[in-house]
C-alpha positions as CSV (number, residue, x, y, z in Angstrom):
1,M,96.5,101.9,112.7
2,S,93.5,102.2,115.0
3,K,93.0,105.0,117.4
4,D,93.9,102.8,120.3
5,Q,97.4,102.1,119.1
6,Q,100.6,104.1,119.2
7,Q,103.6,103.2,117.0
8,H,107.2,103.5,117.9
9,K,109.1,104.8,114.9
10,C,112.9,104.8,114.6
11,D,115.3,105.1,111.7
12,E,116.8,101.7,112.5
13,N,113.6,99.8,111.5
14,W,113.7,99.7,107.7
15,Y,111.6,96.6,107.4
16,K,108.2,97.0,105.7
17,D,106.7,94.0,107.5
18,A,107.7,94.8,111.1
19,E,106.5,97.4,113.5
20,V,106.6,98.1,117.2
21,V,103.2,99.3,118.6
22,Y,101.6,99.9,121.9
23,S,98.4,98.0,121.6
24,K,95.7,96.1,123.4
25,I,97.0,92.6,124.1
26,N,93.9,91.2,125.9
27,V,90.6,92.4,127.3
28,E,92.2,94.7,129.9
29,Q,95.9,95.2,129.1
30,Y,98.0,97.2,126.7
31,S,101.7,96.6,126.1
32,W,104.5,97.2,123.6
33,V,104.5,94.6,120.9
34,L,106.8,93.7,118.0
35,V,104.4,92.8,115.1
36,Q,105.8,91.0,112.1
37,T,103.5,90.2,109.2
38,W,104.6,88.2,106.1
39,Y,102.6,89.2,103.0
40,A,102.5,87.1,99.9
41,S,104.5,88.2,96.9
42,E,104.2,86.9,93.3
43,H,106.7,84.2,94.2
44,E,104.6,82.8,97.1
45,V,101.5,82.9,94.8
46,S,103.3,81.0,92.1
47,D,104.5,78.4,94.7
48,G,101.0,77.9,95.9
49,M,101.5,79.4,99.3
50,A,98.8,82.0,98.8
51,E,96.0,82.8,96.5
52,K,96.9,86.4,95.7
53,V,99.6,88.9,96.2
54,G,99.2,90.7,99.5
55,D,97.5,87.8,101.4
56,I,98.8,87.3,104.9
57,I,101.0,84.2,105.1
58,S,101.9,84.5,108.7
59,S,101.8,87.0,111.6
60,H,103.8,87.1,114.8
61,D,103.3,89.3,117.9
62,L,106.0,89.4,120.6
63,L,105.8,91.4,123.8
64,V,108.9,93.7,124.1
65,S,110.3,96.2,126.6
66,F,113.0,97.6,124.3
67,C,112.8,98.4,120.6
68,P,114.7,95.5,118.9
69,F,115.9,97.9,116.2
70,C,117.2,101.0,118.1
71,G,117.3,99.7,121.7
72,E,115.2,102.4,123.2
73,R,113.5,101.4,126.4
74,L,109.8,101.4,125.5
75,T,108.6,101.1,129.1
76,D,109.9,104.7,129.7
77,I,107.6,106.1,127.0
78,K,104.3,107.3,128.3
79,P,101.8,106.4,125.5
80,N,98.7,108.4,125.0
81,T,95.9,107.4,127.2
82,W,92.6,106.7,125.6
């Protein structure tokens, strides 16, 4: 994680491929974002969906106001200012 991101961590998110971060979303703005990244496994490589294990198959970013895992209102959190 870069120095300009803050991650929301909760016990309810047990997914390795999903995280909630406060990150830059365009040139001027920051927001809370649910980031889900699908990394290739041996199965995807054998099916021809990726060249090697660990390749990114897809990635999705979704603006959020609440943590989709624990329900905490993220807009109440005051992230570090950089």
